[in-house]
N, C-alpha and C positions, 0 to 999 in steps of 0.2 A: 194937322200935326206938323209941327216944326222939324226940320233937321236936327235941331238942337236936342230935340226929345230922344233921338237915337244915339246921342254922343257916345253912350258906353258901349253901344254895339258897332257904331260906324265913326271912329274917333276922327275928329277934323278940327279945325281952328277957325279963327276969324269971323267975319260978318256972315258967313253963310249959315250959321246957325238958326238966323231968323228966317231962312227960305222956307215957304210952305211946301209941303210934301203932299201931292195929289193921289198918289199911288205907287205901288211898287211892281216891278215886272222883270223877269229873267228872258222875255222873248222880245226882241227888238222890234217884231212885227206889231206887236199889241202896246208899244209905248205910246202914252198921250203926255200932253204938256204938263210939265211939272212932276212927273214920275221920276224915281230912282231907277237906274237901270243896273242890273246885277249880271255882270259878265262871269258867267260860270264855266269853269273848264269841264269839257265833256268828252266821252269816249269817241264821238265821232267828229265833233266840231268844238271849237273854243269860243266861248260867248264874247271874249275879247275882240275877235275878228268882227263883229256886229256892233260894236260900240259906236262907230261912226254913224251907222243907220239910227241907232236909238237917240243921238243927239240930234239928227236932222229931223226926228219925229217929235223932238221936244223935251226930251230927257234933261231934268235940272242938274242931276250928278249921275256920276258912274261909279260903280263899287267894282274893283277887280283886285287880283292879286299884286303885289308890288311888282312894278316894271311891266306889267302885262300889256298897258296901253299908254301911249303918248299924250301930248297936248290935244285935247278935245274941244277947248273953249268952255269947258264946264267943269266945275270941282270934279276931281277924280280921288277917289277915297280909297285907300289901300289897306287890305285886310288879308291876313294869311289863309284864311278859309272863307270865300264868299258864299259857299253854299250855306254854312251854319249862320253867317251874319244874316242871310236872306230869311232863313227860318225864324230867327230871334226877331228880326224886323217886322216880319209878317205878324208874329203874335203880339208884338207892340202896337203895331198900327191898327190892327182890327180889335186888339183887346179881349172882347168877351168869349169865354169858352164855357161849356157845360161845366158844372162845378165838380162832378166826377167822372173823370177819363180814365179808361183803361186801354192797352194795347195787347194784342197777341201776336207773337211771332212764331214760326216754325215752317216746315215744308208743305205739309197738308192740315187742313182742318182749321184753318185761320177763318175762312167765311163763316163756317158753322159755329165756332166759338163765338164770335162776334155776335151773330145772329141769335145764339141761344142766351147768351149773357143779356142781350136786349131784352129778350122775352122773359126772362126771370125777372129782371128788374120791373117790367111792365107789370107782371103778375103781383109784384109788391106794391104796386101803387104809383110808380115812378114814371115821368115823361121820359122815355129813353130812345136812343137812337143807335143804329150801327152803320159803319162806314167801311167799305172794302171793295172787294172785287166785283160784286154784283151791284154796287152803287150805295145808294143812302136810303136807309128806312128810317121814318121817325113819324110821330103822331101827324097825319095830314099829308104826308108826302112819301113817294117812293120813285126815286130817282134812278134810271139805269147809269151804271159806270163801267170803265174798262181798265182802269187803273187800281192796282190794289192798294196803294198808298198815294193819294194825290200830291201835286207839287204844294210847296208851303203857302203860296198865295192862294191858290184855290182851297187848300184845306182851312186856312184860318178865316177865309171869307165865310166858308160853309159853318164853321164852328160858331162864328158870331150869328149868323142866322139861325142856327139850332138854338143857341142860348136864348136869343131875344124872342124867339117862339116859344119859350118855356121849357125846353130840354134840360134836364138836369143830370142827366146819366148818358154817357155816350162810350161805346165799344169800338175800336177801330183796328184795322190789320195793320200790322208792320211787317212789310216785305223787306228781304235783304237789301234790294235795291233802294227802298225808301230810308232804311236805316243807314246805309253806307253813304247815301247822297244827302243825309242830313235833314229829311223832309219834316221828321218829327220833333226836332230838336226845340221848337217853340211849344210845345205841347205839354200842359201842365198835368201829368199823370199822376194818378192815386194807386195804380198797381199794373202790374204786366204779367203776362204768361207765355209759356213754351208749350208747344204740342208736340213735336217730333222733328227730326231731321233725316232727309233721305236726299237723293240725287236730283239737282235741279240747278238750273241757272249756271252751268258749268261754262257756258259762253261769256260768263261775266266774272265770276269767281274762279281764280287758277286752281284753287284745291277745295276739297270738301271741309278741311279744316277752316280756311279762311272765309268759306261760305258761313261756317257756324260762328266764326269771330265776329262776322259783320251782324249777325242776328244777335250777338250777346251785347251790342252797344246798347240794346234797349234796357239791360241789366246794369252794364257798368258805367253808362253814362247818363241816361235819360231818366231813370227813376230815382227820387230823393233817398237818402240813407233811411234805412228801417222799413222802406215800403215793401208792401207784400209782392212775392214773385211766386206765381202758381206754376209748378212745373209738373207735367205728366211724367210720372216716374217709370214708366216702363219701355221707354225706347232706349237702343243703343246710346244715345247721346244725352241722356238724361242726367248720368252722374256728371260729365262734364259741364253741363249747364247748372246744375244745384251748386257745382263748385265755383262757377263763375258769379253766380248771383250771390252765394255767401260770401266770396271775397270782396263783392261790391257793398257789404253791409246791409243787406236786404233781408227781409224775413221770408225764409223758403218755406212754401207750402206745397208739399207733394201730394198728388192724387193718382188713383189707379190701383193696380193690384198690388204694387210694392209701396203705394203711397202711405204717408203717416198721418196726413192731415183728412183726406177723404180715402178710405180703403175700399176697394172693390172686394168684396168676399166671395161673391158667386154671382152667375150670369146665366139665364136659360133662353136661348134663342127660339124665336118663334117667326112665323112668316112676316109680319107686319110690326112687332114689337119685341122688345126684350124685358125679362123680369130681372131685375138687379137687387142685390142686398149691398148696401154702403154704410161702412162704419165710419162714425164722427164723435170722437171723444168719448169712446165706449158705447154708444147708442146704434144699435143696427136699424137702418132705414131700408124699408122695401119699396121700390120703385118700378113701375110700369112704364118703361120708356117706348114711346109710339114711333120708334125708328128701328131700322135693321143694321145690323154689322157692329163687329167689336169696335171698329174706329169710331162710331157714333157715340158709343157709351164713353170712350175716352174724351170725345168732344165736349159731351154733356158734363162730364165731372170736372173738366178744366172751366167751362161755364160756371158751374156751381161753386167752384173754388173762388173765382173771381167775384161772384155775387157775394159769397160769404165774407171775402177779404175787404169788401166795399160796404159793409154794413148790415147785409141781410142775414137774418136767422138761418142756421142751418136747416132746421126742419122746413122753413118756408121756401128755402132755395132748392131742397131736394125734391120736396113736393111739386114744385112748379116745372120740374123736368117732366113729370108725366102729362103736360100740355104742349110739349113743344112741337113746333112746325119745323120741318127740315128747310134749309136754305135753296134756293132755286138752283136746280141743276145738280144738287148732290144726292145721288141715288134717289132720283125723283121718279115716282110712278106716273107716267104721262098716258097709259092706255093699256087696254086688255084685248087680245085677239079673241075671235068667235071661239077658238079652242080653248080660252081660258088662260093662256100664255101671257105673262106680263111683261111690259116694254118700260125699261127705265133708261133715262138720260142721266149721264154723270160728268162730271168736270175733269174727270181724271185724265190728266196728261203728262203725268210723270210715273216713273215705275213703282214707287210706294202706294201711290194712290190707285194705280190700276190693280195691283195685287188686292189691296183692301176691298175693293168694290167686288171683284170677282170671288173672293173668298167669301163676302157677306152674302151673296145671293146663292152660293152653292148649297148651304144646309136646307133651304126649302125649294129646291130645284129638283123635280123626279125626274125631269126630262134632260134635255140640252142646255147648257149655257151657250148662247150665241152672242159673239161680240163684234161689234163695227167699231173701229177705230184708226186712227193715223197718227202722224207726228207733226208738228208745227216746224215751218222753215226759219231759217236765220236764228236758230236757237241751238241747245246743245245736241249735236248729232250723235253724240255717244251713246244716249238713252234709247236710241231706235232699235237696235238689235236687243237690248235688255228688256224692252216692253214687247219686242216680238217674241223673245223667249218665254216672257211671262203669260203671254196670250196662248202659246202652244201648250203650256204646262196647265193652265187653269180654266181654259175655255174649251168646248168641245167643237165648236164651229167659229172660224175665224174670217172675218171679211175685212181686209186692209183697204182703206180708202184715204182721201185727202181731208186734211185737218185745216190747218192755216198755211198754205205752203209759203206765203209771203213772196220774196224775190226768188226763191229757190226752185229748181225743176221738180214738180211733184212727183213724176216717175221715179226720179233718183231717190227721193225721199221714201216712197214705197218700197223700191228695191232694197233699201237698207234694212226696213223691218223684216221684208220677206226672206232675207237671208237667215233669220231665225226662225221663221215659221213658213217654210216652202210649201207646205200643203194649203195654205190659207188660199181663200178666193181673193183675187184683186180686182176691185172696181173703183176706179179713180174718182167717177162722179159720186159725191156723198150722197145726193139726192137718190141716185139709183141704187147705191149700195144699201141705203136703209129701206128702201122698198123691197129689195132681194131678200132682206133679212127678216123683214116682217112677213113677207110671203111664204116663208119656209117655217113658219111657227107652228108646232103642234101642241096638243095637251101636255103639259108639265114642263114645257120650255120656259126659259128666262131670255130676254134680249137685253144687253146692255149696249146702248150708243154712248161711246165715251170720248172725251177729248174736248167738247165744246161746252158742255154745260148750259149755261145760262145766256151764252153769248147769242147775238142777234145778226151776226155778219160773218162772212168768209172773206179773208184777204187773200187775194191771188194775184200774184204779178204787180203789187203795188195798188191794187184797186180793192175796195171792199164791197161785196156784193151782200145784200139781204139774204140771211139764211138762219134758220133756227130747227135745231134738233127736235125740239118739242113739236112744232109745226109740221116738220116733215114725218115724224112717226104718226102724228094723229092724222095727217092726210093719207098715210100709206093704210092705216087700220081703216079709216073710212071706206077707201077704195074696195077693202075685202069684205065691207058689210059689217064691221064693228062699230 
């Protein structure tokens, strides 16, 4: 590709239009000869400070905000929004994307909705993929990941790989960070969805209103006019979301008990499944959903809404819900104690998610709900006592342990939680906390190990150590003869 092929995104003049572009990068350490380096403003560091390094490594041009860098000996292209320019340039550079792309935003449920949508498409006969917190799942590949929404260069390289491998449909998560930082701006979306809004990322967004506004970029700026916007209708933020989508000129499709597109008429909870009646255009569909919890019903309906909005018949989409498999680490049954007590791992690391999972297991728990959880460091500290209060209210036995302390003092994080649940047991070592919880299981009990879900590492003092809640629960069960 020549630089001139990006002229509408990166305005420039003169003979540099004929310069060949070998790649794009926003990380000066990864720049190769012939790359364009994008100096992105950040919360901790400004990419402009690393422009010299990028040039030394062979950058053919630098993209930065007006006046952010001086004379570097290579062309400097000034744009008002380097992040958006990078996303659009990456989309142009890599080119190919799956023909049908959808994105889902919200505080909780994004991973499940993306996974469920992929599964519905697969059952309809399409080669489909899901992209998000748990990584990439597609025909012939399952890659672990850590970022909910990848950076634009990684994302568009991935989309090209998927398209060239024959994937025609892809569902991806759209985090508030990803939307605010323009990571999805080059994705050609056919539809979008909203699940819910709760307290999260208050270390990044000054207010909940601004947090919601960041998520609404999916509807107000990224979806084309008239595109479907599937909105879960039973959340306190649903009305504001429906209004934002409508004002953006989208076709609003609501789902849930208050939904007009897919209306949940009735649901019966059982231990490992739920029987639901869903109305679509006057027809009642009876569904046996093989997942527990109201929140999974909501996620399944949003996924079905996206599938129908992208061309799958309602009968086929709703019938496909009976064959769903839960996403990794989302109320996932990982073992059973000799007493019959069941052990679940869940990613719940925010208040609403913790409430959802604890309420989901209560109807089929005849004994005690035992909870092991902690809170991450270097993140919203205000949610720690909130989550402690929810644990005290909704669990019978609480063990407060370490999550990902990162650079913070783990004991200080635990103290903040324990202020709201002083009767909890404090066991800082997560492995020991899990073993202690498994050892106390009796008939009728349910164990929830919350916070890390699918993750396979624990970050302590800047170092990441191998750690899996799944493996630790299973090992503890083996040691007691399960």
